[in-house]
C-alpha positions, 0 to 999 in steps of 0.5 A: 114901319107903319107898312109893317105893323099894318101888316099884322095888325090888318089880321085882326083889326080894320087897319088905315095907313095915313102918309103924306106922299100921295103916290105912296096912297094911291099904290098901296090903294091899288096894289096893297103892301108887299112884305119881303122877308130875308129867307127871300119869301114875298107876301102881299096884302091888301091895305087901305091908305088916305093922306095925312089930315084926311078926316076918316073919323075917330080911331080906337087906337092911333100909332105915330111912325113918322119921324120924331121931328114931325111928331108934333104937326103930324099929330096936330094934322090929325088930331080928328082921329082922337077922342076921348077915349082914344089910345095913341102909342108911339113906337118911334125912334128918338126922344121926346114923342110922348111930351109932343103927342102930350099936346093933344092927348092926356098922358094917360092915354099914352103908351109909349114903347120900342119896336126891335123890328126893322125895316127899309122902304123898296119903293112903292108899297114894297118894304122889306122886313130885315129884323124881328123882335119884340115890341115893349110898350108901357104906360107914359103916366102909370096908373091902374087905368093906364095899364089896362089899355096897355094890357088890351094893346098888347093882346091884340097885338099878340093875338096878330102875331107880334111879340109883346112885352109889358113893361110898367117902367118903361123909362128903362126900355126907351134908354136901352132904344136910344142906345142902339140909335145912338150907336148905330143910325148916324155911323151907318148913315156917315159911313154909307153902310149896312147895320152890320158893319158898325160891329164887323169894322172894327174902327166904326165899333171902336167909335160905336163903344165910345158914343154909347159909354157916353150915353150911359153916363147921361142916362145915369145922370138922368135917373136910369142906371146901366152897366156900359157892357149891358148897353153895348150889348144890346147894340152889338146884337141888333147889328148882327142881328139886322146886319143887312139892313138900313138904318132910317138914318142911312135911308133919310140921307139916300133920299135926301130928307132931313135927319132924326139926329138932333132927336137920337144923339143930339139928346144925349149932347143936350143932356149931357151938356145940363148935366155937365157930362163930356159927350164929345162923339156924340158931337162929332155924329151930330155935326158930321149929319148936318154937315151932310144934311147941309149938302143936300138940303136946300 
């Protein structure tokens, strides 16, 4: 996802990618990033990359795209990027990334958002842009100055060809994205299937409904109301529009990495416990993903 957004933002900005995998950094610097589209077209653009923790000076905008389980450590390792006017944006999956970032920058300079794009890694410096849609952003703390910062970033993104919506009540947007992640990520990883199977496989869709309905009840208890059919339709649209793509959790399983399950379905389970709401289906997905992780993680 970082490479995908870099492909847009580099049109109007000086962009540096940070990555922990040295071969990836070397590949990006030597051959750029190749973006493949569903229609078979490809575009390669030059890009600059450095290893995480490299001192490249204070930046105007830092976008965090690491897995939510690594947010705190990633921002800590790159705190040198953040100055007194730096804006830090999270467009990550999972919940609680803004709270991790707030350990290093005041909330008024944090932008929280979601992306409807989907991007799959296809090797060093190669990505498949399997899904397209709006980027929704808003302030972590609503003040006049914070809204000005959000609008400035939105204008820049739009100038680079990204569709951007500015949303003052970003919590509703975050829950919307969590419905999608809870309904799709773990199930596609467990079933070893593309995103579209969640809807076209009737048994997977039945499970997805139960997962989403539980998440809707938890969201309401937490202060954000959705009709359950509205939430389910959000998931269905992604399953249809990004049918050929693969979720980030599916990619983690195939690359034998630790997943974000505890920050996605696990968040629903934790809040369900707090609000005394039954989250049986979300618990099932959490347990199954942990069992799969245990089969390959030392």
